[in-house]
N, CA, C and O atoms as CSV, one atom per row, in Angstrom:
chain,resi,resn,atom,element,x,y,z
A,1,MET,N,N,315.697,43.105,308.894
A,1,MET,CA,C,315.116,44.390,308.337
A,1,MET,C,C,313.681,44.403,308.879
A,1,MET,O,O,312.941,43.434,308.710
A,2,ALA,N,N,313.280,45.542,309.553
A,2,ALA,CA,C,311.960,45.717,310.074
A,2,ALA,C,C,310.970,46.047,309.034
A,2,ALA,O,O,311.330,46.688,308.046
A,3,PRO,N,N,309.737,45.655,309.182
A,3,PRO,CA,C,308.678,46.017,308.122
A,3,PRO,C,C,308.500,47.488,308.148
A,3,PRO,O,O,308.641,48.149,309.177
A,4,LYS,N,N,308.179,47.996,306.973
A,4,LYS,CA,C,307.906,49.409,306.782
A,4,LYS,C,C,306.538,49.782,307.569
A,4,LYS,O,O,305.630,48.952,307.608
A,5,PRO,N,N,306.422,50.909,308.127
A,5,PRO,CA,C,305.207,51.244,308.907
A,5,PRO,C,C,303.944,51.190,308.017
A,5,PRO,O,O,302.925,50.645,308.441
A,6,ASP,N,N,303.999,51.762,306.754
A,6,ASP,CA,C,302.789,51.722,305.917
A,6,ASP,C,C,302.359,50.268,305.536
A,6,ASP,O,O,301.171,49.971,305.410
A,7,ARG,N,N,303.334,49.415,305.366
A,7,ARG,CA,C,302.986,47.941,305.085
A,7,ARG,C,C,302.316,47.346,306.294
A,7,ARG,O,O,301.279,46.688,306.206
A,8,MET,N,N,302.978,47.611,307.500
A,8,MET,CA,C,302.391,47.033,308.653
A,8,MET,C,C,301.007,47.484,308.932
A,8,MET,O,O,300.179,46.702,309.399
A,9,ALA,N,N,300.724,48.749,308.655
A,9,ALA,CA,C,299.367,49.344,308.821
A,9,ALA,C,C,298.360,48.704,307.954
A,9,ALA,O,O,297.239,48.460,308.401
A,10,ARG,N,N,298.723,48.388,306.611
A,10,ARG,CA,C,297.909,47.787,305.724
A,10,ARG,C,C,297.647,46.392,306.129
A,10,ARG,O,O,296.531,45.931,305.887
A,11,GLU,N,N,298.552,45.649,306.725
A,11,GLU,CA,C,298.340,44.280,307.203
A,11,GLU,C,C,297.546,44.198,308.481
A,11,GLU,O,O,296.880,43.191,308.724
A,12,MET,N,N,297.592,45.205,309.290
A,12,MET,CA,C,296.925,45.244,310.582
A,12,MET,C,C,295.468,45.742,310.366
A,12,MET,O,O,294.563,45.329,311.091
A,13,GLU,N,N,295.267,46.554,309.451
A,13,GLU,CA,C,293.877,47.119,309.357
A,13,GLU,C,C,292.771,46.121,309.244
A,13,GLU,O,O,291.800,46.230,309.992
A,14,PRO,N,N,292.844,45.127,308.341
A,14,PRO,CA,C,291.703,44.180,308.251
A,14,PRO,C,C,291.499,43.376,309.570
A,14,PRO,O,O,290.389,42.994,309.943
A,15,ILE,N,N,292.684,43.146,310.261
A,15,ILE,CA,C,292.559,42.403,311.586
A,15,ILE,C,C,291.871,43.198,312.646
A,15,ILE,O,O,291.101,42.657,313.439
A,16,LEU,N,N,292.133,44.455,312.670
A,16,LEU,CA,C,291.499,45.288,313.636
A,16,LEU,C,C,290.086,45.551,313.344
A,16,LEU,O,O,289.271,45.660,314.260
A,17,ILE,N,N,289.746,45.662,312.063
A,17,ILE,CA,C,288.297,45.902,311.678
A,17,ILE,C,C,287.421,44.747,312.011
A,17,ILE,O,O,286.302,44.907,312.499
A,18,ARG,N,N,287.983,43.475,311.722
A,18,ARG,CA,C,287.271,42.313,311.990
A,18,ARG,C,C,287.034,42.126,313.450
A,18,ARG,O,O,285.949,41.735,313.881
A,19,ARG,N,N,288.113,42.424,314.251
A,19,ARG,CA,C,288.054,42.338,315.764
A,19,ARG,C,C,286.916,43.319,316.298
A,19,ARG,O,O,286.104,42.951,317.147
A,20,GLY,N,N,286.916,44.530,315.766
A,20,GLY,CA,C,286.052,45.578,316.168
A,20,GLY,C,C,284.607,45.213,315.888
A,20,GLY,O,O,283.749,45.435,316.743
A,21,ILE,N,N,284.287,44.627,314.647
A,21,ILE,CA,C,282.966,44.320,314.253
A,21,ILE,C,C,282.525,43.076,315.135
A,21,ILE,O,O,281.360,42.994,315.524
A,22,GLY,N,N,283.406,42.175,315.424
A,22,GLY,CA,C,283.008,40.997,316.279
A,22,GLY,C,C,282.618,41.595,317.580
A,22,GLY,O,O,281.572,41.211,318.103
A,23,GLN,N,N,283.356,42.499,318.157
A,23,GLN,CA,C,282.937,43.007,319.552
A,23,GLN,C,C,281.684,43.809,319.435
A,23,GLN,O,O,280.910,43.801,320.392
A,24,LEU,N,N,281.416,44.463,318.422
A,24,LEU,CA,C,280.132,45.205,318.267
A,24,LEU,C,C,278.860,44.290,318.206
A,24,LEU,O,O,277.802,44.594,318.757
A,25,THR,N,N,279.051,43.195,317.518
A,25,THR,CA,C,277.863,42.290,317.263
A,25,THR,C,C,277.838,41.206,318.348
A,25,THR,O,O,276.854,40.466,318.352
A,26,SER,N,N,278.762,41.024,319.238
A,26,SER,CA,C,278.799,39.866,320.096
A,26,SER,C,C,277.687,39.938,321.113
A,26,SER,O,O,277.210,38.872,321.501
A,27,GLY,N,N,277.212,41.105,321.598
A,27,GLY,CA,C,276.154,41.148,322.583
A,27,GLY,C,C,274.847,41.505,322.025
A,27,GLY,O,O,273.912,41.641,322.814
A,28,THR,N,N,274.651,41.679,320.739
A,28,THR,CA,C,273.363,41.964,320.070
A,28,THR,C,C,272.577,40.716,319.792
A,28,THR,O,O,273.132,39.699,319.377
A,29,PRO,N,N,271.322,40.788,320.015
A,29,PRO,CA,C,270.516,39.649,319.752
A,29,PRO,C,C,270.346,39.383,318.230
A,29,PRO,O,O,270.305,40.314,317.426
A,30,LYS,N,N,270.247,38.079,317.865
A,30,LYS,CA,C,270.057,37.752,316.469
A,30,LYS,C,C,268.812,36.990,316.254
A,30,LYS,O,O,268.409,36.289,317.182
A,31,CYS,N,N,268.145,37.041,315.138
A,31,CYS,CA,C,267.003,36.325,314.818
A,31,CYS,C,C,267.263,34.841,314.608
A,31,CYS,O,O,268.108,34.443,313.806
A,32,ALA,N,N,266.544,34.072,315.320
A,32,ALA,CA,C,266.681,32.507,315.110
A,32,ALA,C,C,266.241,32.015,313.744
A,32,ALA,O,O,266.587,30.919,313.304
A,33,GLY,N,N,265.408,32.932,313.044
A,33,GLY,CA,C,264.905,32.392,311.755
A,33,GLY,C,C,265.876,32.675,310.635
A,33,GLY,O,O,266.305,31.770,309.919
A,34,CYS,N,N,266.232,33.996,310.486
A,34,CYS,CA,C,267.188,34.516,309.396
A,34,CYS,C,C,268.632,34.639,309.848
A,34,CYS,O,O,269.551,34.814,309.048
A,35,HIS,N,N,268.792,34.544,311.120
A,35,HIS,CA,C,270.154,34.770,311.729
A,35,HIS,C,C,270.781,36.166,311.520
A,35,HIS,O,O,272.001,36.328,311.562
A,36,ARG,N,N,269.943,37.126,311.305
A,36,ARG,CA,C,270.378,38.415,311.127
A,36,ARG,C,C,270.589,39.149,312.457
A,36,ARG,O,O,269.909,38.844,313.436
A,37,THR,N,N,271.481,40.069,312.504
A,37,THR,CA,C,271.625,40.962,313.676
A,37,THR,C,C,270.587,42.152,313.398
A,37,THR,O,O,270.641,42.816,312.363
A,38,LEU,N,N,269.688,42.355,314.351
A,38,LEU,CA,C,268.651,43.307,314.106
A,38,LEU,C,C,269.200,44.779,314.230
A,38,LEU,O,O,270.081,45.106,315.026
A,39,LEU,N,N,268.561,45.640,313.333
A,39,LEU,CA,C,268.943,47.003,313.316
A,39,LEU,C,C,268.190,47.757,314.273
A,39,LEU,O,O,267.140,47.315,314.738
A,40,SER,N,N,268.702,48.953,314.618
A,40,SER,CA,C,268.105,49.813,315.585
A,40,SER,C,C,266.698,50.189,315.127
A,40,SER,O,O,266.540,50.563,313.965
A,41,GLY,N,N,265.653,50.112,315.979
A,41,GLY,CA,C,264.284,50.381,315.558
A,41,GLY,C,C,263.460,49.215,315.225
A,41,GLY,O,O,262.234,49.321,315.186
A,42,GLU,N,N,264.070,48.090,314.977
A,42,GLU,CA,C,263.343,46.802,314.550
A,42,GLU,C,C,262.746,46.201,315.828
A,42,GLU,O,O,263.244,46.419,316.933
A,43,GLN,N,N,261.712,45.473,315.649
A,43,GLN,CA,C,261.027,44.698,316.766
A,43,GLN,C,C,261.673,43.299,316.876
A,43,GLN,O,O,261.881,42.602,315.883
A,44,LEU,N,N,261.975,42.929,318.128
A,44,LEU,CA,C,262.403,41.565,318.475
A,44,LEU,C,C,261.299,40.921,319.318
A,44,LEU,O,O,260.772,41.468,320.287
A,45,HIS,N,N,261.010,39.734,318.861
A,45,HIS,CA,C,259.874,38.969,319.586
A,45,HIS,C,C,260.413,37.739,320.183
A,45,HIS,O,O,261.143,36.963,319.567
A,46,ARG,N,N,260.001,37.568,321.506
A,46,ARG,CA,C,260.548,36.492,322.339
A,46,ARG,C,C,259.436,35.448,322.617
A,46,ARG,O,O,258.327,35.808,323.012
A,47,PHE,N,N,259.742,34.188,322.412
A,47,PHE,CA,C,258.700,33.115,322.607
A,47,PHE,C,C,258.989,32.419,323.941
A,47,PHE,O,O,260.086,32.575,324.477
A,48,GLU,N,N,258.075,31.686,324.470
A,48,GLU,CA,C,258.181,30.922,325.690
A,48,GLU,C,C,259.484,30.002,325.732
A,48,GLU,O,O,260.115,29.826,326.774
A,49,THR,N,N,259.803,29.477,324.607
A,49,THR,CA,C,261.039,28.588,324.537
A,49,THR,C,C,262.371,29.414,324.523
A,49,THR,O,O,263.457,28.836,324.490
A,50,GLY,N,N,262.266,30.738,324.549
A,50,GLY,CA,C,263.487,31.583,324.483
A,50,GLY,C,C,263.947,31.928,323.123
A,50,GLY,O,O,264.889,32.698,322.935
A,51,ARG,N,N,263.257,31.335,322.139
A,51,ARG,CA,C,263.572,31.661,320.740
A,51,ARG,C,C,263.294,33.143,320.410
A,51,ARG,O,O,262.321,33.712,320.905
A,52,LEU,N,N,264.134,33.758,319.589
A,52,LEU,CA,C,263.915,35.157,319.225
A,52,LEU,C,C,263.722,35.214,317.756
A,52,LEU,O,O,264.416,34.542,316.992
A,53,LEU,N,N,262.761,36.031,317.349
A,53,LEU,CA,C,262.405,36.279,315.894
A,53,LEU,C,C,262.260,37.718,315.605
A,53,LEU,O,O,261.750,38.480,316.427
A,54,CYS,N,N,262.713,38.120,314.415
A,54,CYS,CA,C,262.481,39.462,313.917
A,54,CYS,C,C,261.003,39.665,313.399
A,54,CYS,O,O,260.232,38.706,313.351
A,55,GLN,N,N,260.653,40.847,313.038
A,55,GLN,CA,C,259.296,41.065,312.584
A,55,GLN,C,C,259.074,40.318,311.251
A,55,GLN,O,O,258.001,39.768,311.005
A,56,LEU,N,N,260.059,40.316,310.447
A,56,LEU,CA,C,259.888,39.653,309.164
A,56,LEU,C,C,259.662,38.078,309.213
A,56,LEU,O,O,258.858,37.503,308.479
A,57,CYS,N,N,260.432,37.467,310.126
A,57,CYS,CA,C,260.221,36.043,310.356
A,57,CYS,C,C,258.949,35.670,311.046
A,57,CYS,O,O,258.365,34.604,310.850
A,58,LEU,N,N,258.526,36.672,311.922
A,58,LEU,CA,C,257.211,36.382,312.640
A,58,LEU,C,C,256.038,36.496,311.671
A,58,LEU,O,O,255.030,35.806,311.823
A,59,ALA,N,N,256.168,37.328,310.722
A,59,ALA,CA,C,255.114,37.428,309.690
A,59,ALA,C,C,255.009,36.200,308.802
A,59,ALA,O,O,253.962,35.966,308.200
A,60,LYS,N,N,256.109,35.386,308.705
A,60,LYS,CA,C,256.048,34.198,307.947
A,60,LYS,C,C,255.488,32.880,308.637
A,60,LYS,O,O,255.227,31.853,308.010
A,61,LEU,N,N,255.342,33.037,309.978
A,61,LEU,CA,C,254.801,31.991,310.751
A,61,LEU,C,C,253.425,31.655,310.434
A,61,LEU,O,O,252.626,32.570,310.240
A,62,PRO,N,N,253.042,30.377,310.355
A,62,PRO,CA,C,251.587,30.053,310.050
A,62,PRO,C,C,250.740,30.528,311.344
A,62,PRO,O,O,251.246,30.691,312.455
A,63,ALA,N,N,249.418,30.719,311.045
A,63,ALA,CA,C,248.604,31.247,312.165
A,63,ALA,C,C,248.438,30.281,313.338
A,63,ALA,O,O,248.111,30.723,314.439
A,64,HIS,N,N,248.653,28.965,313.140
A,64,HIS,CA,C,248.420,28.035,314.209
A,64,HIS,C,C,249.679,27.951,315.085
A,64,HIS,O,O,249.605,27.361,316.163
A,65,LYS,N,N,250.797,28.492,314.692
A,65,LYS,CA,C,252.007,28.481,315.518
A,65,LYS,C,C,251.818,29.417,316.815
A,65,LYS,O,O,251.040,30.370,316.826
A,66,PRO,N,N,252.582,29.054,317.855
A,66,PRO,CA,C,252.467,29.880,319.056
A,66,PRO,C,C,252.909,31.328,318.793
A,66,PRO,O,O,253.729,31.581,317.910
A,67,ARG,N,N,252.382,32.230,319.533
A,67,ARG,CA,C,252.673,33.662,319.358
A,67,ARG,C,C,253.669,34.110,320.423
A,67,ARG,O,O,253.819,33.457,321.456
A,68,PRO,N,N,254.335,35.203,320.171
A,68,PRO,CA,C,255.406,35.560,321.154
A,68,PRO,C,C,254.773,35.999,322.466
A,68,PRO,O,O,253.637,36.469,322.527
A,69,VAL,N,N,255.605,35.811,323.552
A,69,VAL,CA,C,255.143,36.307,324.922
A,69,VAL,C,C,255.592,37.709,325.128
A,69,VAL,O,O,254.962,38.416,325.914
A,70,SER,N,N,256.598,38.163,324.508
A,70,SER,CA,C,256.986,39.624,324.619
A,70,SER,C,C,257.692,40.084,323.370
A,70,SER,O,O,258.200,39.310,322.559
A,71,SER,N,N,257.689,41.389,323.269
A,71,SER,CA,C,258.396,42.060,322.116
A,71,SER,C,C,259.084,43.273,322.701
A,71,SER,O,O,258.703,43.854,323.717
A,72,GLU,N,N,260.172,43.613,321.941
A,72,GLU,CA,C,260.930,44.757,322.357
A,72,GLU,C,C,261.529,45.474,321.168
A,72,GLU,O,O,261.806,44.827,320.158
A,73,GLN,N,N,261.742,46.758,321.233
A,73,GLN,CA,C,262.394,47.445,320.114
A,73,GLN,C,C,263.873,47.522,320.322
A,73,GLN,O,O,264.326,47.811,321.429
A,74,ILE,N,N,264.620,47.281,319.322
A,74,ILE,CA,C,266.049,47.275,319.392
A,74,ILE,C,C,266.492,48.728,319.455
A,74,ILE,O,O,266.101,49.522,318.600
A,75,ARG,N,N,267.313,49.103,320.464
A,75,ARG,CA,C,267.803,50.487,320.597
A,75,ARG,C,C,269.312,50.547,320.245
A,75,ARG,O,O,270.054,49.566,320.192
A,76,VAL,N,N,269.678,51.893,320.002
A,76,VAL,CA,C,271.043,52.178,319.648
A,76,VAL,C,C,272.007,51.832,320.801
A,76,VAL,O,O,273.044,51.186,320.648
A,77,THR,N,N,271.564,52.321,321.956
A,77,THR,CA,C,272.289,52.067,323.244
A,77,THR,C,C,271.529,51.220,324.267
A,77,THR,O,O,270.322,51.013,324.138
A,78,ASP,N,N,272.251,50.731,325.289
A,78,ASP,CA,C,271.578,49.933,326.279
A,78,ASP,C,C,270.597,50.770,327.126
A,78,ASP,O,O,269.621,50.246,327.664
A,79,ARG,N,N,270.872,52.045,327.227
A,79,ARG,CA,C,270.073,52.931,328.040
A,79,ARG,C,C,268.935,53.505,327.261
A,79,ARG,O,O,269.089,53.772,326.069
A,80,ARG,N,N,267.750,53.717,327.901
A,80,ARG,CA,C,266.639,54.334,327.288
A,80,ARG,C,C,266.955,55.820,327.221
A,80,ARG,O,O,267.610,56.323,328.134
A,81,LEU,N,N,266.510,56.586,326.152
A,81,LEU,CA,C,266.732,57.987,326.107
A,81,LEU,C,C,265.666,58.701,326.930
A,81,LEU,O,O,264.482,58.363,326.919
A,82,ARG,N,N,266.148,59.685,327.624
A,82,ARG,CA,C,265.342,60.403,328.508
A,82,ARG,C,C,264.481,61.504,327.784
A,82,ARG,O,O,265.038,62.277,327.005
A,83,ILE,N,N,263.191,61.583,328.019
A,83,ILE,CA,C,262.438,62.698,327.297
A,83,ILE,C,C,262.238,63.806,328.287
A,83,ILE,O,O,261.692,63.612,329.373
A,84,VAL,N,N,262.692,64.979,327.892
A,84,VAL,CA,C,262.537,66.149,328.707
A,84,VAL,C,C,261.633,67.109,328.112
A,84,VAL,O,O,261.789,67.448,326.938
A,85,SER,N,N,260.620,67.616,328.888
A,85,SER,CA,C,259.621,68.548,328.360
A,85,SER,C,C,260.292,69.932,328.412
A,85,SER,O,O,261.132,70.232,329.260
A,86,ARG,N,N,259.857,70.745,327.446
A,86,ARG,CA,C,260.456,72.103,327.359
A,86,ARG,C,C,259.579,73.179,327.914
A,86,ARG,O,O,259.956,74.350,327.904
């Protein structure tokens, strides 16, 4: 006897959702301090060692610790938005 379509859909839904979330977060940078995936608009700070920290974890660093060599803002897409004058 074949499974009913509605039962199969209920069983497949969590699998597909997990797979989709995993694909969305696989390429996004994570903070080495709190292990969060940064949200759009947050600042990501890169150190000489390659370590990445969010703004919150950077603020917790003692003053004598090395400072980041670069910072970037997390964007919604990989492409920068074009600004067009009117």
